[in-house]
LOTIPA-173739 format. One line per field, with one value per residue (C-alpha): x, y, z; residue in three letters. Coordinates in Angstrom, 3 decimals. Example, Ala and Ser with C-alpha at 12.3 -4.5 7.8 and 13.67 -1.06 7.14 Angstrom:
<atoms>
px	[12.300 | 13.670]
py	[-4.500 | -1.060]
pz	[7.800 | 7.140]
rest	[ALA | SER]
</atoms>
This chain:
<atoms>
px	[0.096 | 1.428 | 2.260 | 1.402 | -2.111 | -2.455 | -0.890 | -3.569 | -6.328 | -5.204 | -4.632 | -8.279 | -9.506 | -7.576 | -8.556 | -11.868 | -11.734 | -9.486 | -8.446 | -6.768 | -5.373 | -3.726 | -2.379 | -0.741 | 0.917 | 2.105 | -0.164 | -2.655 | -6.297 | -6.920 | -3.629 | -4.796 | -8.120 | -6.428 | -4.508 | -7.649 | -9.502 | -6.639 | -6.531 | -10.287 | -9.892 | -7.241 | -9.399 | -12.444 | -14.680 | -15.310 | -13.273 | -15.032 | -18.347 | -17.905 | -20.186 | -20.301 | -18.811 | -15.960 | -15.442 | -15.768 | -14.680 | -16.883 | -16.721 | -13.928 | -12.125 | -11.864 | -10.713 | -8.064 | -6.877 | -6.807 | -4.297 | -2.454 | -1.519 | 0.851 | 2.632 | 3.115 | 4.388 | 6.959 | 7.936 | 8.650 | 10.610 | 12.938 | 15.559 | 16.304 | 16.265 | 18.832 | 20.975 | 21.106 | 20.224 | 20.125 | 16.478 | 15.039 | 12.035 | 8.665 | 6.941 | 3.197 | 2.776 | -0.818 | -1.534 | -3.989 | -3.881 | -3.179 | -0.098 | 1.288 | 1.628 | 4.418 | 5.957 | 5.860 | 8.963 | 11.301 | 10.007 | 11.000 | 13.952 | 16.140 | 14.816 | 15.187 | 18.854 | 19.688 | 18.295 | 18.446 | 16.962 | 13.950 | 10.903 | 8.194 | 4.468 | 2.523 | -1.298 | -3.316 | -7.022 | -9.238 | -8.337 | -11.417 | -10.120 | -6.506 | -7.620 | -9.607 | -6.899 | -4.602 | -6.953 | -7.526 | -3.536 | -3.129 | -0.877 | 2.322 | 2.400 | -0.167 | -0.526 | -4.036 | -6.173 | -6.264 | -10.020 | -9.960 | -8.569 | -8.709 | -6.987 | -5.838 | -3.609 | -0.593 | 0.045 | 2.370 | 1.818 | 3.373 | 1.737 | -0.816 | -2.260 | -4.395 | -7.523 | -8.638 | -11.861 | -11.702 | -13.563 | -13.434 | -12.930 | -16.490 | -18.095 | -15.724 | -16.812 | -20.605 | -20.149 | -18.102 | -20.908 | -23.684 | -22.013 | -21.365 | -17.617 | -15.250 | -13.227 | -10.003 | -9.150 | -10.487 | -13.661 | -16.272 | -16.829 | -20.646 | -20.461 | -20.265 | -23.980 | -24.657 | -22.395 | -22.606 | -19.925 | -18.132 | -16.769 | -15.926 | -18.325 | -18.872 | -16.609 | -13.519 | -11.232 | -11.826 | -15.562 | -15.206 | -12.877 | -15.503 | -18.312 | -16.393 | -15.629 | -19.281 | -19.440 | -23.000 | -23.190 | -26.863 | -27.673 | -29.510 | -26.235 | -23.815 | -21.963 | -20.483 | -17.380 | -14.619 | -12.151 | -9.624 | -9.357 | -13.065 | -13.471 | -10.962 | -12.537 | -15.930 | -14.365 | -12.812 | -16.011 | -17.838 | -19.885 | -19.331 | -16.634 | -14.559 | -12.039 | -8.327 | -5.513 | -2.597 | -0.830 | -3.622 | -3.438 | -0.756 | 1.047 | -1.379 | -4.510 | -3.108 | -3.411 | -6.783 | -8.740 | -9.620 | -9.038 | -9.651 | -8.148 | -11.090 | -12.031 | -10.109 | -7.802 | -7.167 | -8.558 | -5.972 | -6.243 | -3.503 | -2.013 | -0.753 | 1.832 | 0.071 | 0.977 | -0.871 | -0.593 | 0.714 | 3.050 | 6.890 | 8.821 | 11.500 | 14.558 | 12.487 | 9.763 | 12.051 | 13.715 | 10.407 | 9.331 | 12.346 | 12.422 | 8.508 | 9.133 | 12.308 | 10.375 | 7.338 | 9.876 | 11.155 | 7.610 | 6.922 | 10.194 | 9.030 | 5.688 | 4.001 | 2.692 | 1.706 | 4.346 | 4.433 | 2.455 | 4.656 | 5.102]
py	[-0.035 | 3.519 | 5.622 | 8.704 | 7.617 | 7.002 | 10.390 | 11.943 | 10.251 | 11.433 | 14.855 | 15.072 | 13.666 | 16.540 | 19.586 | 18.410 | 19.054 | 18.276 | 21.744 | 22.377 | 19.066 | 19.245 | 22.525 | 21.160 | 18.236 | 20.373 | 18.630 | 19.713 | 18.744 | 16.615 | 14.695 | 14.125 | 12.831 | 10.280 | 9.117 | 8.713 | 6.991 | 4.535 | 3.810 | 3.338 | 0.830 | -1.058 | -1.207 | -2.083 | 0.211 | 3.840 | 5.823 | 9.364 | 10.957 | 13.850 | 16.911 | 20.562 | 21.588 | 19.002 | 15.494 | 13.247 | 9.711 | 6.596 | 4.131 | 2.092 | 5.562 | 6.178 | 2.735 | 3.173 | 6.539 | 5.331 | 2.243 | 4.654 | 7.353 | 5.273 | 4.069 | 7.310 | 8.763 | 5.709 | 6.307 | 10.024 | 9.228 | 6.649 | 9.374 | 10.769 | 7.368 | 5.904 | 8.781 | 11.288 | 11.551 | 15.394 | 16.648 | 17.749 | 18.024 | 19.531 | 19.110 | 20.294 | 21.402 | 22.368 | 23.772 | 26.012 | 29.630 | 30.817 | 28.652 | 29.411 | 33.267 | 32.055 | 29.391 | 30.840 | 33.156 | 30.357 | 27.755 | 30.236 | 31.681 | 29.257 | 25.964 | 27.129 | 28.479 | 25.076 | 22.855 | 24.951 | 21.934 | 21.566 | 23.381 | 23.858 | 24.866 | 26.157 | 25.918 | 27.133 | 26.920 | 25.670 | 22.191 | 20.363 | 21.663 | 20.832 | 17.247 | 16.687 | 17.999 | 15.446 | 12.692 | 13.749 | 13.423 | 17.092 | 17.570 | 15.672 | 16.489 | 18.439 | 20.067 | 19.053 | 18.731 | 15.412 | 15.763 | 14.730 | 11.222 | 8.568 | 5.079 | 6.688 | 9.109 | 8.431 | 11.191 | 12.120 | 14.863 | 18.117 | 20.477 | 21.081 | 24.590 | 26.421 | 27.887 | 31.429 | 33.156 | 36.818 | 39.849 | 43.690 | 45.277 | 46.785 | 43.306 | 41.951 | 44.533 | 43.935 | 40.086 | 40.783 | 43.068 | 40.513 | 37.999 | 35.778 | 35.916 | 36.475 | 39.681 | 37.615 | 33.910 | 31.348 | 31.473 | 28.623 | 26.534 | 26.729 | 30.737 | 30.121 | 29.381 | 32.887 | 34.830 | 35.933 | 33.482 | 33.487 | 29.939 | 27.978 | 25.180 | 21.887 | 20.006 | 21.828 | 20.590 | 23.402 | 22.915 | 19.307 | 19.779 | 22.317 | 19.825 | 17.156 | 19.446 | 20.202 | 23.819 | 24.354 | 27.617 | 29.055 | 28.502 | 31.995 | 33.631 | 31.709 | 33.081 | 30.375 | 31.934 | 29.975 | 32.876 | 33.713 | 37.305 | 37.710 | 36.354 | 38.721 | 41.662 | 40.692 | 40.604 | 43.798 | 45.482 | 44.009 | 41.588 | 38.982 | 36.681 | 33.954 | 31.413 | 30.750 | 28.748 | 30.830 | 30.899 | 32.574 | 35.668 | 38.287 | 40.964 | 43.435 | 41.417 | 41.413 | 45.360 | 45.831 | 42.702 | 41.221 | 37.311 | 34.471 | 30.980 | 28.520 | 26.263 | 25.319 | 23.804 | 25.670 | 23.623 | 22.333 | 21.089 | 18.805 | 19.421 | 16.555 | 16.140 | 13.894 | 12.079 | 10.000 | 6.433 | 5.008 | 7.819 | 7.186 | 8.989 | 10.802 | 12.849 | 15.838 | 15.009 | 14.157 | 17.420 | 19.376 | 17.400 | 17.777 | 21.670 | 21.957 | 20.290 | 22.516 | 25.834 | 25.010 | 24.314 | 27.725 | 29.155 | 27.473 | 28.780 | 32.395 | 31.724 | 32.369 | 28.803 | 27.360 | 25.366 | 21.824 | 19.859 | 18.087 | 14.463]
pz	[-0.081 | -1.152 | 2.044 | -0.203 | -0.583 | 3.155 | 3.837 | 1.419 | 3.207 | 6.554 | 5.383 | 4.189 | 7.386 | 9.303 | 6.957 | 6.044 | 2.204 | -0.780 | -1.504 | 1.902 | 2.005 | -1.194 | -0.240 | 2.900 | 1.056 | -1.882 | -4.487 | -6.955 | -5.972 | -9.080 | -8.074 | -4.581 | -5.741 | -8.099 | -5.216 | -3.053 | -6.170 | -6.310 | -2.630 | -2.462 | -5.458 | -3.468 | -0.305 | -2.602 | -0.377 | -0.348 | 2.086 | 2.017 | 1.850 | -0.683 | -0.648 | -1.629 | 1.666 | 1.768 | 2.604 | 5.732 | 6.479 | 6.062 | 8.764 | 6.764 | 6.043 | 9.840 | 10.528 | 7.983 | 9.189 | 12.900 | 11.683 | 9.323 | 11.646 | 13.888 | 10.727 | 9.080 | 12.480 | 12.579 | 9.134 | 9.710 | 12.851 | 10.983 | 9.635 | 12.969 | 14.692 | 12.252 | 11.036 | 13.832 | 17.456 | 17.403 | 17.692 | 14.174 | 12.264 | 13.349 | 16.630 | 16.967 | 20.568 | 21.929 | 25.385 | 27.258 | 26.247 | 29.779 | 29.800 | 26.039 | 27.285 | 29.486 | 27.267 | 23.796 | 24.392 | 25.743 | 23.172 | 20.442 | 21.960 | 24.274 | 22.666 | 19.217 | 19.925 | 21.511 | 18.644 | 15.412 | 13.397 | 15.642 | 14.605 | 17.141 | 16.016 | 19.057 | 19.114 | 22.102 | 23.027 | 25.928 | 27.274 | 25.457 | 22.061 | 22.874 | 23.913 | 20.822 | 18.566 | 20.135 | 19.782 | 16.133 | 15.548 | 14.894 | 17.687 | 18.583 | 22.392 | 24.534 | 27.865 | 29.046 | 32.338 | 33.845 | 33.863 | 30.144 | 29.641 | 27.064 | 26.349 | 23.156 | 25.128 | 27.378 | 30.079 | 32.859 | 35.581 | 34.586 | 37.454 | 40.012 | 39.601 | 42.381 | 41.188 | 41.948 | 41.740 | 40.721 | 39.851 | 39.710 | 42.945 | 42.772 | 42.329 | 44.957 | 47.530 | 46.861 | 47.490 | 50.758 | 51.912 | 50.875 | 52.912 | 50.073 | 50.305 | 53.146 | 53.439 | 53.548 | 53.175 | 50.731 | 48.693 | 49.441 | 46.344 | 47.122 | 46.541 | 42.771 | 42.710 | 44.124 | 41.650 | 37.962 | 36.653 | 33.269 | 32.484 | 29.328 | 28.226 | 30.003 | 27.677 | 29.041 | 32.072 | 34.058 | 34.198 | 34.772 | 37.520 | 39.052 | 38.536 | 40.224 | 43.312 | 43.751 | 42.005 | 40.665 | 38.730 | 38.516 | 34.776 | 34.985 | 35.982 | 33.992 | 30.904 | 28.707 | 26.834 | 25.088 | 24.680 | 27.373 | 26.183 | 26.034 | 29.768 | 31.075 | 29.136 | 30.688 | 34.018 | 33.775 | 32.447 | 35.446 | 33.624 | 36.285 | 37.996 | 36.585 | 37.744 | 36.333 | 37.482 | 39.027 | 35.844 | 34.184 | 36.324 | 35.785 | 37.906 | 36.340 | 37.680 | 41.080 | 41.127 | 39.324 | 40.338 | 43.784 | 44.087 | 46.322 | 46.376 | 45.583 | 48.447 | 51.620 | 51.173 | 47.909 | 44.978 | 42.444 | 39.042 | 37.517 | 34.231 | 32.265 | 29.462 | 27.112 | 23.715 | 21.299 | 22.741 | 19.424 | 18.566 | 18.657 | 21.046 | 18.870 | 19.956 | 19.108 | 21.287 | 24.032 | 23.699 | 23.740 | 26.772 | 28.703 | 28.019 | 29.030 | 32.265 | 33.123 | 32.139 | 34.214 | 37.195 | 36.735 | 36.632 | 39.709 | 41.299 | 40.400 | 41.725 | 38.416 | 38.638 | 41.968 | 43.912 | 43.620 | 46.410 | 48.992 | 48.377]
rest	[UNK | UNK | UNK | UNK | UNK | UNK | UNK | UNK | UNK | UNK | UNK | UNK | UNK | UNK | UNK | UNK | UNK | UNK | UNK | UNK | UNK | UNK | UNK | UNK | UNK | UNK | UNK | UNK | UNK | UNK | UNK | UNK | UNK | UNK | UNK | UNK | UNK | UNK | UNK | UNK | UNK | UNK | UNK | UNK | UNK | UNK | UNK | UNK | UNK | UNK | UNK | UNK | UNK | UNK | UNK | UNK | UNK | UNK | UNK | UNK | UNK | UNK | UNK | UNK | UNK | UNK | UNK | UNK | UNK | UNK | UNK | UNK | UNK | UNK | UNK | UNK | UNK | UNK | UNK | UNK | UNK | UNK | UNK | UNK | UNK | UNK | UNK | UNK | UNK | UNK | UNK | UNK | UNK | UNK | UNK | UNK | UNK | UNK | UNK | UNK | UNK | UNK | UNK | UNK | UNK | UNK | UNK | UNK | UNK | UNK | UNK | UNK | UNK | UNK | UNK | UNK | UNK | UNK | UNK | UNK | UNK | UNK | UNK | UNK | UNK | UNK | UNK | UNK | UNK | UNK | UNK | UNK | UNK | UNK | UNK | UNK | UNK | UNK | UNK | UNK | UNK | UNK | UNK | UNK | UNK | UNK | UNK | UNK | UNK | UNK | UNK | UNK | UNK | UNK | UNK | UNK | UNK | UNK | UNK | UNK | UNK | UNK | UNK | UNK | UNK | UNK | UNK | UNK | UNK | UNK | UNK | UNK | UNK | UNK | UNK | UNK | UNK | UNK | UNK | UNK | UNK | UNK | UNK | UNK | UNK | UNK | UNK | UNK | UNK | UNK | UNK | UNK | UNK | UNK | UNK | UNK | UNK | UNK | UNK | UNK | UNK | UNK | UNK | UNK | UNK | UNK | UNK | UNK | UNK | UNK | UNK | UNK | UNK | UNK | UNK | UNK | UNK | UNK | UNK | UNK | UNK | UNK | UNK | UNK | UNK | UNK | UNK | UNK | UNK | UNK | UNK | UNK | UNK | UNK | UNK | UNK | UNK | UNK | UNK | UNK | UNK | UNK | UNK | UNK | UNK | UNK | UNK | UNK | UNK | UNK | UNK | UNK | UNK | UNK | UNK | UNK | UNK | UNK | UNK | UNK | UNK | UNK | UNK | UNK | UNK | UNK | UNK | UNK | UNK | UNK | UNK | UNK | UNK | UNK | UNK | UNK | UNK | UNK | UNK | UNK | UNK | UNK | UNK | UNK | UNK | UNK | UNK | UNK | UNK | UNK | UNK | UNK | UNK | UNK | UNK | UNK | UNK | UNK | UNK | UNK | UNK | UNK | UNK | UNK | UNK | UNK | UNK | UNK | UNK | UNK | UNK]
</atoms>
């Protein structure tokens, strides 16, 4: 079976149509269409549903893509495994937006200077999206919440981040005067049900962690927003409260906003370093993994991230 045809099918699965997949592979669309037609003839089964908006996998196509991905990854890893142990090639790294703000500069500065043949592509978003991209094979490595796990993902702990409830000082003063929150100390988790709260959707790790801890936002007072920039803007404009890990709050936030550790003892969410379970661990992946661990340790030391839990 021709690996180019398999790569073409995987590209269509990832991009959703022939045009974008052909561009990503450096092929013309007719050429890619011929490759897929030959593959379908070889399999003796249709692999794609074609429509005016794009293409999607049939059940047979999905099974073939799932089987082909680890083979393609292994083929791509062969040159560095055989010829060179220096990290090289592209690594696609995904992580929550609050973390990428701290790690982008060292990734494209110190890591790039250390390994000039290693090219990192950084993608960020809310954790549910990052987990889905990892499952779909769009990422080589990801930082995700432990709340979102799958047999298709292998993961190891990276950090345990404290969660903070925060709002404008005006809303904070009102909550203290109403007896919803204490003037100092930690915010009780049950207070969330009495506040106008701005959170990402249920499919994301933060919401899952809050739900497991017993947080029950009032649906009439809940704003679901899946943009970190928009959440921060809404909080500053006094539209409500929100919750973020320590690393999501900046020195400027400390000056402009009021914040409470959530829960007593302070509630934490675990961040995991995750890979596709069938993806080979190349020198490039090992280099990025080691670098991320070292940078997170530095952020913890500088108290940008929460201190590690005592073992």
